[in-house]
C-alpha positions in Angstrom: 294.7 70.3 183.9 292.1 72.3 185.9 291.4 76.0 186.8 289.2 77.8 189.2 286.7 80.4 188.1 285.2 82.9 190.5 283.5 86.4 190.5 281.3 89.0 192.1 282.8 88.4 195.7 283.3 89.4 198.5 280.4 91.9 199.1 279.9 91.7 202.9 281.9 90.9 205.9 280.4 87.4 206.0 281.3 86.8 202.3 284.9 88.0 203.2 285.0 85.1 205.8 283.6 82.7 203.1 286.0 84.1 200.5 288.9 83.3 202.8 287.6 79.7 203.0 287.0 79.6 199.3 290.6 80.6 198.6 291.8 78.1 201.2 289.8 75.3 199.5 291.3 76.4 196.0 294.8 76.6 197.3 294.5 72.9 198.5 293.5 71.8 194.9 295.8 71.0 192.0 295.0 73.9 189.8 296.9 75.5 187.0 295.5 78.9 187.9 292.5 81.0 189.1 290.5 83.6 187.4 288.4 86.3 189.2 286.1 88.0 186.8 285.6 91.2 188.6 283.4 92.9 191.1 285.8 92.5 194.2 283.2 94.5 196.3 279.7 95.5 196.4 278.4 98.5 194.4 277.7 100.6 197.6 281.1 99.9 199.2 283.4 102.9 198.8 286.0 102.6 196.0 288.9 103.2 198.2 292.6 102.3 197.8 292.4 100.5 201.1 289.8 98.1 199.6 291.8 97.6 196.4 294.9 96.8 198.3 293.2 94.4 200.7 292.0 92.4 197.5 295.3 92.7 195.9 297.1 91.1 198.9 294.4 88.3 198.7 295.2 87.7 195.2 299.0 87.8 195.8 298.6 85.3 198.6 296.9 82.7 196.3 298.9 79.7 196.1 298.0 79.4 192.3 298.8 82.0 189.6 295.6 84.4 189.6 294.3 86.5 186.8 291.8 89.4 187.4 289.7 91.6 185.2 288.0 94.7 186.5 284.2 94.7 187.2 281.9 97.8 187.2 281.8 98.0 191.1 285.5 98.8 190.9 285.2 101.7 188.6 282.0 102.5 186.5 279.9 102.4 189.6 282.3 104.3 191.8 280.3 107.7 191.2 277.8 106.3 193.6 280.1 106.5 196.5 281.6 109.9 195.5 284.6 108.7 193.5 285.5 109.6 189.8 285.3 106.4 187.7 288.0 107.1 185.3 290.4 108.1 188.2 289.4 104.8 189.9 290.2 102.9 186.8 293.6 104.4 186.6 294.3 103.4 190.1 293.2 99.8 189.5 295.7 99.7 186.8 298.5 101.0 189.1 297.6 98.5 191.7 296.7 95.3 189.8 297.9 95.5 186.2 301.6 96.0 186.2 304.4 93.7 185.1 304.4 90.7 182.7 303.2 88.0 185.0 300.0 87.0 186.9 299.3 87.6 190.5 299.7 84.9 193.0 302.6 83.3 194.9 303.3 81.3 191.7 303.0 83.2 188.4 302.4 82.7 184.8 303.8 85.1 182.0 301.1 87.2 180.2 301.0 89.7 177.5 299.3 93.1 178.1 297.6 95.0 175.3 299.2 98.4 175.8 300.1 100.9 178.3 296.7 102.4 177.8 294.9 99.1 178.4 297.1 97.0 180.6 294.1 95.1 182.0 293.6 93.5 178.7 295.8 90.5 178.9 296.5 87.3 177.0 298.3 84.1 178.2 298.7 80.6 177.0 298.7 77.3 179.0 298.7 73.6 178.1 297.8 74.2 174.5 294.9 76.6 175.0 294.7 80.4 174.8 293.1 82.7 177.4 292.2 86.3 177.0 291.1 88.9 179.6 289.0 92.1 178.6 287.9 95.2 180.5 284.1 94.8 179.7 282.0 96.0 182.7 278.3 96.4 183.4 276.0 98.3 183.1 276.1 98.3 179.4 279.7 98.5 179.0 279.8 102.2 180.5 278.3 103.2 177.2 275.3 105.1 178.6 277.1 106.9 181.4 280.1 108.2 179.5 279.1 109.1 176.0 280.5 112.6 176.1 284.0 111.7 177.0 284.3 109.0 174.5 285.7 106.4 177.1 283.5 103.6 175.8 284.2 104.2 172.2 288.0 104.0 172.7 287.9 101.0 175.1 285.4 99.2 172.8 287.6 99.5 169.9 290.7 98.4 171.9 288.7 95.4 173.2 287.6 94.4 169.6 291.2 94.7 168.5 292.6 92.7 171.5 289.9 89.9 170.9 290.6 89.6 167.2 294.3 89.5 167.9 293.8 86.8 170.5 291.9 84.6 167.9 294.9 85.2 165.3 297.3 84.2 168.0 295.3 81.1 169.0 295.1 80.1 165.2 298.7 80.8 164.7 299.8 78.8 167.7 297.4 75.9 166.9 295.6 76.3 170.1 293.0 73.6 170.9 290.6 76.1 172.4 290.3 79.7 173.5 288.6 81.2 176.7 287.7 84.8 177.1 287.1 86.2 180.5 285.2 89.6 181.3 282.9 90.9 183.9 279.6 91.9 182.2 276.8 89.6 181.1 276.5 90.8 177.5 272.8 89.9 177.3 272.7 87.2 174.7 269.0 86.8 175.5 268.2 90.5 175.1 267.2 92.4 171.9 270.0 94.5 170.4 268.4 97.7 171.5 268.7 96.7 175.2 272.4 95.7 174.8 273.8 98.6 172.8 277.2 98.6 174.6 277.8 95.0 174.0 276.5 94.5 170.3 280.0 95.2 168.7 281.5 92.7 170.9 279.0 90.1 170.4 279.1 90.4 166.6 282.8 90.2 166.5 282.8 87.2 169.0 280.2 85.3 166.8 282.2 86.0 163.7 285.6 84.9 165.3 284.1 81.9 167.1 282.6 80.6 163.8 285.9 81.0 161.9 287.9 79.5 164.6 285.9 76.3 164.5 287.3 75.1 167.9 285.8 75.3 171.4 285.4 78.9 172.5 284.4 79.7 176.1 283.2 83.0 177.4 283.4 83.4 181.1 281.6 86.3 182.9 279.9 87.3 186.1 277.7 90.4 186.8 274.2 88.9 187.2 275.3 86.4 190.0 273.5 83.4 188.6 275.6 80.3 187.9 275.0 79.5 184.1 276.7 76.9 181.9 275.1 77.0 178.5 275.3 77.6 174.9 273.4 80.9 174.2 275.1 82.0 170.9 272.9 81.8 167.8 274.1 82.3 164.3 273.0 85.9 162.9 272.6 84.3 159.6 271.0 80.9 160.1 269.5 81.4 163.5 270.9 78.0 164.7 273.0 77.4 167.8 276.7 77.9 167.4 277.8 74.6 168.8 281.4 75.3 169.4 280.7 78.3 171.9 280.0 77.9 175.6 279.2 80.5 178.2 280.0 80.2 181.8 278.8 82.5 184.4 280.3 82.2 187.8 278.6 82.1 191.2 278.1 85.6 192.8 277.0 87.3 196.0 275.5 86.1 198.1 276.5 82.7 197.0 280.3 82.1 197.5 281.5 79.2 195.3 283.7 78.5 192.3 283.6 76.6 189.0 286.1 74.0 188.4 287.0 74.0 184.7 288.7 70.9 183.3 290.9 71.3 180.2 291.8 68.2 178.2 293.0 69.1 174.7 292.7 65.4 173.6 289.0 65.7 174.0 287.1 67.4 171.1 285.1 69.5 173.6 288.4 70.4 175.5 286.4 72.0 178.4 284.3 70.5 181.2 282.7 72.4 184.2 281.9 71.5 187.6 280.3 73.8 190.2 281.9 73.7 193.6 280.4 75.1 196.8 282.5 76.4 199.7 282.4 73.9 202.7 280.6 76.3 205.0 281.7 75.8 208.7 279.9 77.9 211.0 283.1 78.3 213.2 284.0 81.8 214.2 280.7 83.3 213.0 279.7 84.8 216.4 
């Protein structure tokens, strides 16, 4: 089966138009589901209910089931436009993260971590396991909210949910596991420059090596399409071959990544970038 991966759109009026084209294109494809890895608006756009509800409607109108994880532009960065980040996160939870099914005209059952972290989700499809985590930039909100302990509590919840996801994938004999989140956790950075992600990356390496089957991390955040294998073993320094990172397109580029899943193939996943067919009609 195939699925669509998108993120970091739309940021501008023109990108809203192209995002409509993008969804129309994906709607015409035979996809199992679509994943949006967060940042449904620019960091400078106000974090209003109106904007949240507009994107919720877009997601609900998707012909395919749609899964969404929150980005920093929806909550951690909202202070820039006069909103309280924690209040905005709670509002996102009320709007997007309710019930036991995905968004979209057709739906897929999912499991939510808890009432405190309903945005952390897990679902299974076609012999593979999928996890969604609330991990935003910049630096996982560690630097901006140390006093309140928001980062510490959510980080612990994320680590628990990820480990549980690997346990379930093992128990269900899943052929592969895909994790989706917003932030680029900085594989290429020294640990002192990615303090909000070090715990996550350490746990991810440990679980990936123990799992021994294909693991994919899908993220957005830095708006540069990447499909690579950036994880190196903390003990041997060698590349962890069963791990792949996919970063989606992001503003100003509006496109999607087609992910193929074939559980009879040892690699399981294939990835193909897809650009939106850009017609210039109605641009005046």
